[in-house]
N, C-alpha and C positions, 0 to 999 in steps of 0.2 A: 516250197519251206521244210524245214522239216520239223518234227512235234519233239520241244522241249519239254522234257520231264525233270523231276525233280530231283532226280539221282544218275550216278553215271551209268554208261550203259551198261548190261550184264555180263559176267566175263565167269568162262567157265571157271567151277569151284574144282579143289583139286579132289579125288575120288580116296572116301574110305570106304572101307568092308562094313555090312550092312551091321555087324555085330558090334563096331567102335561101339562106344558110350557119346547118348546123346550126347551129351555137352563138344563133346568133339565134332561132332557130324553138324551139330549148331551155327559154333567157330564156323568152320571151313567151309560152309553157303549162305553164310548171311548176305553176304556183300550180293553175293548174285541173285539170294533171293530177293531180297530188299529191293532190286532194281527192276525184278519183275513183278513184284510186285506192285510197286507205285509206276508199271509204265502206264496205266491208264488217267494221271494226271500231271499236266503240264504244271510246271513251276512256278508261272503265272496265274495258278489257278489254288497255289499251295493257301492254310487260311491259316492267318498268323491276329493276335490278338495287338492290336497297334492304336494306341492311345491318343499318338496327333496324327503325324500324315495328310493334317489337313486338304493341303492340295489336293492332293495323288488320288483324293478318297473323292471331291466336290467334282472335279476333271474329268475321273476316271470312266470309262464308257462302257469299258466291255463289264460282264458279270455283272449287268443292271437288267436284263430283263427285257431289252428293245426290240430282240428277234420278236417276243410276244404282245405286243402294244403298235409297233410299228404303222400296222396299215389303219387303226382308228384316230390313227395320231396324226396321220397323209393325211386321212378324210377332212378331217378338221382344218389342216392347212391353207385344203383347195376349197370348202364352202365358205373359210373366212377369207380369202385368197377372190373368191368371186362376187360375194356380196357388198366386203368392203368400200370397194371402189365405187358402188352403186347408189351407196351411200354419201359419203366423202364426196361427191360429185355434185352429189345435188338429183341425181335420177330418181334417187326414191324421195316421193314427199315427206315432206314434214307431215303429215296425218298420218305415214304410216309410222314412223317413229314416236309420236303420240300414244299409238296404239297401242303399239310397242311397251313404252312405259307404263300404260295402264294397267299391266300384265306382269310388271318384274317382281311384283311381291309374290305371282305365283309359283316365276322360276325358282325365284329366293327359296322358299319350299322344297321345292325339289331336288335344289340341291343339297338343301341340308340333310333330306332324306336320303339321298344316293351318299353322302362322307357317312353317315350312320354304316350305309348298307356294306360300305368299303368297309370300314374299322373295323364291322363283324367280322368281314372274309380274313382280313390280314389275322386278327387276333386269334381266330382258330385256325389259319396255318402256322402261326408261331407255335400256335400250342403244340401241334403236332410235331414241329420241328423240335421246339425241345425234350418231347418225350422222347422222340425218336432218340437223340441225344443222351437222355439218361438212359433205356435200354439199353445205349452201347456200350456206356458206362458200367450198368449191368454186367453182360457180356464177360468184360475183359476184366471186372472181379471175378467174375464166378471160374474164368478160368482160370486167374491166378490159387486159386484157392483150391481149384483140381491138383496146379500143379505142385504147392506149399503144399496141401496133404499127401500126394504122391511121392511126398519128399521126405517130409518128417515121419509117415508113419509104415514105407516102404524100406527104409535106407537098406535095410536085410536084404530085402528081393531087389534088386538091383535091376534085373528084367522088364519086372511090374512098373517098380517107379517110371521106368525111360519107356515103357508104354503108356502109362497114363497123361506124363509130360509130353509127346508127341500130341496125343487128344488136344491138349491147352495149345498147344502151339498152331496144331490143324484147324481148331474150331473158328479163329476169330479170320482165316483166310478164308472157309470153307463162306463163312458170313459173309465174306467181305464179295467174297464171287457172284454168289447166291440172290443177293441185295441188290447188286447192279449190273445185271442183264444172265445171270447160269450161263447156261451155253450158249448163249447165243454173240456178247461181247468178250463174253470171258470163256473161250475155247477149254474142249477137255488139255488140251497141248499144253495151255499155259499153267491150269492148273496142275500138272504134271509138272513143270516147273516150277512152280509153286511151292512143292512141297517133296521132289524128289530127295535123296538123301536126308528129311524128315524121321517121313513115315514109312513100312515097313512096305515090299512090294507088293504082298496079299491084300494091304488095308489100303495101297494107292489102288489097287485092284478093284476091288470094292467102291471105293469112289465115285471113279470114268466108271464103272458100269451102272450106276445108281441114278436116279434125276435129281433127287433132294439132296443133294451133301452135304448139310448140316445133319441133317436129320441122319445120315448113316453117318456120320461122326459120333453122335451120341449112342447109339445103339451099340460099335463099335466098344466106346467107352465104358458102356454098364454091361460086356460078356466079360471085357480084359478084366473090371471089378470084381467080380462075378466069381469070374477063374482063380482069382485071386486071394477072395475068400473063403469059397472051397478048399485050396489046397491046403490054409492056415485052419478047419476044420480038424479037430482033436488032440489042438497043442499048445502050448500051455497060453499061448495070443491070442486064441479064437476071438475070447467076451472080445479083448483088445481089438483087433481089426473088423471086430464087424460092426460094434462102434463109430471106431473111424474109419470106416467102411460107410456107414449110412451117413457123415457128413461131407464125402465127398463124394455119396451117390445124389446127393441133395443139391452140389452145386453144379452136378453135371445136365442135373433137369433143370435148375435156373437158366440155362442159356439158352436151353431149347425155349423157355417161356420169354425172355429175351427178344429173341427171335422172334416167335409170334407175334411179339409185340410191332417189330417193324412190318415185318410181311401185311398187317392190321391196316398199319399207317400207307404202307406203299399201295396195298388196294383197296383201300377205299376213301377215294377222293368226295368235298364235300357235293351234297346231294344235286343231281341237273337243276332243277329246276329251282336252287336259288342262286345256282350260277347263272344262270339263261337267265333270271330276270335283270338278274344285278346288269348285266354286261350288253340286255336289250338299251336297260335306261343311260345307262355310261355312253352310247353312242347318241342316243337321241338328244342326250340332253348339252354331252359338249362336243357333237358336230353340229346340230344341227340348234341349238340354243343357247349357249356361250357365243358363238359369230353373230347371231342374228341379232339377241338382246342388247349385247352391248357394243353395237357397231357405230351406234346414233351415239353414245358417250364418249366413246374413246376413239370413233372416227380411225384414220391411216395407222396407228396403231391398232387396232383389233387385228389385226395381219399377225403380230407378233406375239401380242398377249392370247390372244385365242388358244395357240395350241399350247401357250406356257401354262396355261392352265388345265388344261387337257394333261397334258403330261405330269403334273402333279399328280392330277387324279388317276391317271393312267398306271403312273410308277408304286399305285399302291397296289393296286389287282397285279403288274409283275413282280410284284414283293411278294404277294401271295402265290402265283405260280411256281417261284421260284422253294417257298417255306415247304408250301403243303408235300411235297416229291422230295425228300430229305437227300438220298440216294440216286446217282447216278451212274450208270456207265460211262459219260463225256461228264465228267463233274464239274464245276464248277467252284467261283469262291462258297458259293453258298450250300456248296451239299457238305455232304460231313466226309472228313476224309475219315474214311475205315482202312486202306491200307495202313493208314499211321498206327492207325491204333493193330493191328495185325503183326505190323514191324516193333512195333513198344514190347506185347508180351510174349514173342518171340525170343529179342533181348532180356528184356526181364526174367525168363526161365531160365535163361544161358546163362545168368547171375546169380540168380535160384540154387543150381545145380553146384557153378563153381564156389561159391560157401558154403554149400553139404560136403564138397570136398575137401575144403578149408577146413570144415567142424568138424571132421574127423579125425583131424589129429592129434583134436584135445579132447579133452575127459568133461562132458557132461552130467 
């Protein structure tokens, strides 16, 4: 089966000289670059906001984390299938069921505590998920600010302007590659394909030699900005250049803050003791509690109802597993689509450069 992607296969971009304006290089490589960036996500895994679609959401099997919960769910089914016939056929005496009913209030208390543990687990996982989205938004906003600042304040220096805009385009790509697996899931050859024709060969070489690509781009951006400000010293625009340069520098530093926050989320799971305790009681209560306690009341229906109850509880745990790690090299609908962010920033920088070209025809 072929790997269905959300974009058309990459095509060979037209060759432009290295000193061509960045806006032309972005336009020439847009389709091929988008195809490479989006290669890791299938079209069926694309995230879309859909207010309707109840039928497709209710009966959809994929992207619900079944691979994380099927072992305990299967165990519930086996225990229920083994115990229920004994009760329903009278093999187990009524005295056993009476004894089980005596302790049913204690079991209800366990179910309440288990519900609270699951609610806290999902709450913390969802918080990490939305915090990561906020940090991605910060990265996008600051990448835009770098490009807007470069276009607005270095219009008289096209080389510096394009150099800083290159970083604004490249950073979301490096951000994406770094968080979804770095050199493993996204080898250096793919990083080259994503950025070839955008950044110059020297910058691309520095990136490929480095182990932390976003940090390397941050360093290069600061070096380029420092070189531009050094060249402006002693000129009439020195004070203005320094003032605007500090604003751009703040934006460059802010994207590193966003990356650090996402690295913290990816590298800091919930404490082992909490997850271990929760899963221990999930298995005990759902696998050996629900089938045994309720088989006397439900009869043959317990074979189907016990796994259904278990699926309700285990589904919350599956959702927590998906939410607590918001980025993946093999993304599902539950992972943030960093590739879309990278493509969006690239298109926006190209559009802003086009606007600057058009604006140069008029007096402001």
